[in-house]
C-alpha positions in Angstrom: -111.0 -43.6 38.0 -113.6 -40.8 37.6 -111.2 -38.0 38.5 -110.2 -35.3 36.1 -109.5 -36.6 32.6 -106.2 -36.0 30.9 -106.6 -33.5 28.1 -104.3 -32.8 25.2 -102.5 -29.5 25.2 -104.6 -27.5 22.7 -104.7 -24.1 21.1 -106.4 -22.6 24.1 -103.7 -23.4 26.6 -100.6 -23.3 24.3 -98.1 -20.9 25.7 -96.3 -20.9 22.4 -99.3 -19.7 20.5 -100.6 -17.2 23.1 -104.3 -17.9 23.2 -107.2 -19.7 21.4 -106.4 -20.0 17.7 -104.6 -16.6 17.8 -102.4 -17.7 14.9 -105.3 -18.6 12.6 -106.0 -16.7 9.5 -109.5 -17.1 7.9 -108.4 -19.5 5.2 -106.7 -21.9 7.6 -109.6 -21.6 10.1 -112.1 -22.5 7.3 -110.1 -25.6 6.4 -109.9 -26.8 10.0 -113.6 -26.2 10.5 -114.3 -28.6 7.7 -112.3 -31.3 9.4 -113.9 -30.5 12.7 -117.3 -31.2 11.3 -116.2 -34.7 10.4 -114.7 -35.1 13.8 -117.9 -34.1 15.5 -119.7 -36.8 13.6 -117.1 -39.4 14.5 -117.3 -38.5 18.2 -121.1 -38.7 18.0 -120.8 -42.1 16.6 -118.5 -43.2 19.4 -121.1 -42.1 22.0 -123.9 -43.8 20.1 -121.9 -47.1 20.0 -121.0 -46.9 23.7 -117.3 -47.3 22.9 -116.7 -48.6 26.5 -117.4 -45.2 28.0 -118.8 -44.6 31.4 -122.1 -42.7 31.8 -120.1 -39.7 33.1 -117.7 -39.8 30.1 -120.7 -40.1 27.7 -122.3 -37.0 29.3 -119.1 -35.0 29.1 -118.6 -36.0 25.5 -122.1 -35.2 24.5 -121.7 -31.8 26.0 -118.4 -31.3 24.3 -120.0 -32.3 20.9 -122.6 -29.7 21.3 -120.0 -27.0 22.1 -117.8 -28.1 19.2 -120.8 -28.0 16.8 -121.8 -24.5 18.0 -118.2 -23.2 17.7 -117.6 -24.7 14.3 -120.7 -22.9 12.9 -120.7 -19.7 14.8 -117.2 -18.5 15.7 -113.5 -18.4 14.8 -112.4 -19.8 18.1 -113.1 -23.5 18.1 -113.4 -25.6 21.2 -110.7 -28.1 20.5 -109.2 -27.6 24.0 -112.4 -29.2 25.5 -111.9 -32.5 23.7 -110.8 -35.3 26.1 -107.6 -37.2 25.3 -109.4 -40.5 24.6 -111.7 -38.8 22.1 -108.8 -37.1 20.4 -107.0 -40.4 20.0 -110.1 -42.0 18.5 -110.4 -39.2 16.0 -106.8 -39.7 15.0 -107.4 -43.3 14.3 -109.9 -42.3 11.7 -107.6 -39.9 9.8 -104.5 -42.1 9.5 -102.9 -41.8 6.1 -105.0 -38.8 4.9 -102.4 -36.2 4.2 -104.8 -33.3 3.7 -106.6 -33.9 7.0 -103.4 -34.4 8.9 -102.0 -31.1 7.5 -105.1 -29.3 8.7 -104.8 -30.8 12.2 -101.2 -29.6 12.4 -102.3 -26.0 11.5 -104.0 -25.4 14.8 -100.9 -24.7 16.9 -97.5 -26.1 18.0 -99.0 -28.2 20.8 -101.6 -29.8 18.5 -98.9 -30.5 16.0 -96.9 -32.3 18.7 -100.0 -34.3 19.7 -100.8 -35.2 16.1 -97.2 -36.3 15.5 -97.2 -38.4 18.6 -100.3 -40.3 17.7 -100.0 -40.7 13.9 -99.2 -44.3 12.8 -99.3 -44.0 9.0 -97.2 -41.6 6.9 -97.4 -41.1 3.2 -95.1 -38.1 2.3 -95.6 -36.6 -1.1 -92.5 -35.4 -3.0 -89.0 -35.9 -1.5 -89.0 -37.8 1.8 -88.1 -35.8 5.0 -84.7 -36.2 6.6 -84.0 -38.0 9.9 -84.6 -34.9 12.0 -88.2 -34.9 10.8 -88.9 -38.6 11.1 -87.7 -38.4 14.7 -90.8 -36.4 15.6 -93.1 -39.3 14.6 -92.4 -41.7 17.5 -95.4 -44.0 16.9 -95.3 -44.5 13.2 -95.8 -48.1 12.1 -96.4 -47.7 8.3 -94.4 -45.6 5.8 -95.3 -45.3 2.1 -92.6 -43.8 -0.2 -93.3 -44.1 -3.9 -91.7 -42.8 -7.1 -88.6 -41.2 -8.4 -88.3 -38.7 -5.6 -86.9 -41.4 -3.3 -83.1 -41.9 -3.2 -80.8 -44.3 -1.4 -79.9 -41.6 1.2 -83.5 -41.1 2.0 -83.8 -44.6 3.3 -80.9 -44.0 5.7 -83.0 -41.3 7.3 -85.7 -43.8 8.4 -83.4 -45.0 11.2 -85.2 -43.0 14.0 -88.3 -45.2 13.3 -86.4 -48.5 13.9 -88.3 -49.3 17.1 -91.9 -48.9 15.7 -91.8 -49.3 11.9 -93.4 -52.6 10.8 -94.4 -51.9 7.2 -92.4 -50.1 4.4 -93.8 -49.6 0.9 -91.2 -48.6 -1.7 -93.2 -49.3 -4.8 -91.7 -47.9 -8.0 -88.8 -46.2 -6.3 -86.8 -46.6 -9.5 -83.6 -44.9 -8.1 -83.3 -47.3 -5.1 -80.1 -49.5 -5.4 -78.5 -52.1 -3.3 -77.0 -49.3 -1.2 -80.5 -48.1 -0.3 -81.6 -51.6 0.6 -78.5 -52.0 2.8 -79.6 -48.8 4.7 -82.7 -50.7 5.9 -80.6 -53.0 8.1 -81.4 -51.1 11.4 -85.2 -51.4 10.8 -85.4 -54.9 12.3 -89.1 -54.6 13.4 -90.3 -54.5 9.7 -92.6 -57.4 8.9 -93.8 -56.2 5.5 -91.5 -54.8 2.7 -92.6 -53.9 -0.8 -89.9 -53.4 -3.4 -92.2 -53.6 -6.4 -90.5 -52.0 -9.4 -87.2 -51.3 -7.7 -85.5 -52.6 -10.8 -81.9 -51.5 -9.8 -81.9 -53.9 -6.8 -79.8 -57.0 -7.5 -79.0 -60.3 -5.6 -76.6 -58.3 -3.5 -79.5 -56.1 -2.3 -81.5 -59.2 -1.3 -78.6 -60.5 0.7 -78.5 -57.1 2.5 -81.9 -57.9 3.9 -80.4 -60.5 6.2 -81.0 -58.4 9.4 -84.7 -58.2 8.7 -85.6 -61.6 10.2 -89.1 -60.5 11.3 -90.2 -60.2 7.6 -93.5 -62.1 6.9 -94.2 -60.4 3.5 -91.8 -59.5 0.8 -92.7 -58.2 -2.7 -90.0 -58.3 -5.4 -92.4 -57.9 -8.4 -90.5 -56.4 -11.3 -87.2 -56.6 -9.6 -85.7 -57.9 -12.8 -82.1 -58.1 -11.6 -82.9 -60.5 -8.8 -82.1 -64.1 -9.7 -82.7 -67.5 -8.2 -79.3 -67.2 -6.5 -80.5 -64.1 -4.7 -83.7 -65.7 -3.6 -81.7 -68.5 -1.9 -80.5 -65.9 0.5 -84.1 -65.8 1.9 -83.8 -69.3 3.2 -83.2 -68.2 6.8 -86.3 -66.1 6.8 -88.5 -68.6 8.6 -91.2 -66.1 9.4 -91.8 -65.3 5.7 -95.2 -66.4 4.6 -95.8 -64.2 1.5 -93.2 -63.8 -1.3 -94.0 -62.3 -4.7 
């Protein structure tokens, strides 16, 4: 279909923001321009590699790259609104898991924040994890990394909105996680990889609480000192499990 391409709602057509980058201050704009330069290079590489694009799409993208390059160097009002949806998605694939770049993308406007949150698949929050109302905004997340003493049992209950998409959960060195927290993972039945390294307060009871997670293929219990052979026997029904530490 060579008709009009679907474009993401960007800063230039965002009714909430009222115009192209109207909410930018110079500091934020500078940060976003730095990331835009990287995106221009990525899009250029996509064109060079072909990336299953038609000649018409390549032509439009090449024109867009030039406009983006000029706007990044010469003006405060960047041309993000001219970026086709498929190119925007490709850019997002390259920034997954980079907190700084993600934050700068989300600075642009409300609409760009919504588009980012819809497409992001990896989340690595720093500090205390967000609550359920925040997780709910990230409908496509597949991987969550929560590490350290900031993470509490109640924080894991907040992951429930990701039950349909979350396949990998990393809880390394979350020292305050107990059996109660592990039990809160029960709704996350799509998880295939769970890392509980260093969760030293988890006991055999916590391992038994993993029973609903039958899709698990990888489970890391390194330094879970309170888990005994008896607890490991509870993993016998996990027929999909191929990696156990």
